[in-house]
N, C-alpha and C positions, 0 to 999 in steps of 0.2 A: 721578574721584579726589576723596576728601574732603580737607579742609584740616587742617593739623596741630591746630588748636584743636578740630576735630570729633572726631578719632579718636586723636590722639597717635601715629599710625603713618605718616602720609603722608611721603614723601621718604625712607623707610627704605632703607638700603643695608647689606647684610650679606653675609657669606660663611661658609664652614664648613658646619655642618649645616642652616642655614636661618635665617629671620627669627624674631624674638621679639616676641610680642604686647606692645604697650604701649611698646616702645622706639622713640623718635623720633630719626631721624638726619637732620640738615639740612646739606647742603654750605654752607660759608661762602665768601663772595666778598670779595676784597680790592679796594677802590676806590683805585687808585693815580694819582698825578699827580707833578709835579716836586718836591713837598714831601715825599713819602713815600706812605704808604697808610693806609687806615682799613678796619676790618672790624666790622660789626655782629655782636655775639655773642648778644644777646638782644633780642627785641621782644615786648612784652606781647601784641600782636595775633597772634603766631605760636605761642603756647603755651596750653594749657588752663589755666584759672584756678587749679586745684588744684596746679599745679606751678610757679607763678611763684616765682622766687628771692626769698629773704628775707635772704640774706647772700651774700658773694662772697669768694673767695680765689684766689690763684695759687700753684701749687707748682712747684718745680724738681726734676726727677728726673735723676740721673746716668746716663750711658750704661750699658746692660745691667742696670739696676736695675728691679725690679718693685715695684708697690704693689698690695696685695691678694693673693688674692681675699677679698672681704668683701661683705656685703649689708646692707640696712637693713630694719627692720620697717615704718617709716612714711615715711621720707625718700625723695624723688626727687632724684637728683643730676642736674645739668645741666652736663656737661663741654663745654668748647670746646677743641679741639686745633687750634692755629693756627701753631705754631712759636714759637721755634726748636725744631728737632728733630721726630722722628717717633716715634709710639707704636704698639705692637701692643695693641689693646684686645680683651680676652676677655670674653664674656658667657655666662652659663648661666642658663636659666630654671628656678628652684627652686620656683616657685609651683605647688602641686598642682592648683589650680583653673584654671590657665591652659590655653588651647588649644595652647600651644607648650611645655608642661611638658617639661623634659628637653632642649630644643634648646640647642645651643651655637653661638656665632658667634665669629669671629676676623677682625679687619680692621686695616689700617694707617691711622692718622689723624695729622694734624699738618701740618708745613710742606709736604709733598708732596701732601696730601689734606686741606685744612682742613675740619673738620666740627664741628658741635655735636651732642652725643648726650645725650638725656634717658633716664635709667635708673630705672624705677619700683621701688618696694619689692619685695623678694623675688627680684630678678634679681641674681645674684652677678656681681661685676665685678672685673677686675684689668687693669692696664696695665703695659707694660714699655717703657722707652726703647730704641728700636732704632737710634738715631743714634750718630754718633761724637762728638756734642756733647750737652751737657745739654739736656733738653727742658722746656718750660713747659706747664702745664695750668691752665686757668681752671675753677673750679667755682662755680656759683650754686645751691646746694641750696635746696629749699623749706622746710626746717626749720633752726632755729638749732642749731649744734653745742652739745650739752649743755644745750639749752634756754635760757630767759631767765636772764641772770646766770650762765650756766654752772653751774646748780644742779641739773640733772636728769641722769639716766643717759644715756650716749652711745648713740645708736641705731645700733649696729653689731653684726653677727655676723661675727666674724673666722674665716677658714678657713685662712689661710696657714701656720699652725704645726701644724695637725691632721694627724697622720701618716695617718689613715684618710680624709682629705677626698677627695671625688670631684672637687673643683675644683682641678685641677693645671694649671700652665702647662707647655707643652712646653719641654723643656730647650734646644731649638734655636730661638731666636727667629728670626722672619722678619726679613729686612732690608728697609729702606725702599726704595721704587721708585727 
């Protein structure tokens, strides 16, 4: 098996129609003691240099709410789903030159299944909070939002409001395990 830095695909865990080339999924481990716990979200030695985060943010999503689907032309997202809450993550490979073009995956990540997921450009993605409580998602993308000084166009292709979009979330969200 290759290392994540070699291929960007080692440790991949997917369901649905199959795995997507270039998507890296890494289970996250909590190290707990009497004080609480610690979880490493990102390590430089575990990601290819081209996808190292250059900024970071945390978002909160209310129960039943979805974000996306959208994709990026140049940006790789590096999501960490650790809790609170669980999310159903949808991925669609829209890259025509990819060996997995057209493949769709759908998986639950978060408090019940902590994972980091690296999503390359051209892979459409969306997630929905499937918990009874708000969920938190960390993202460490490899590009600055709107560029330096927020003076560049935003690198997003949004699909969530297009009536003819092939990227639809099932109306019946999965529940967390």
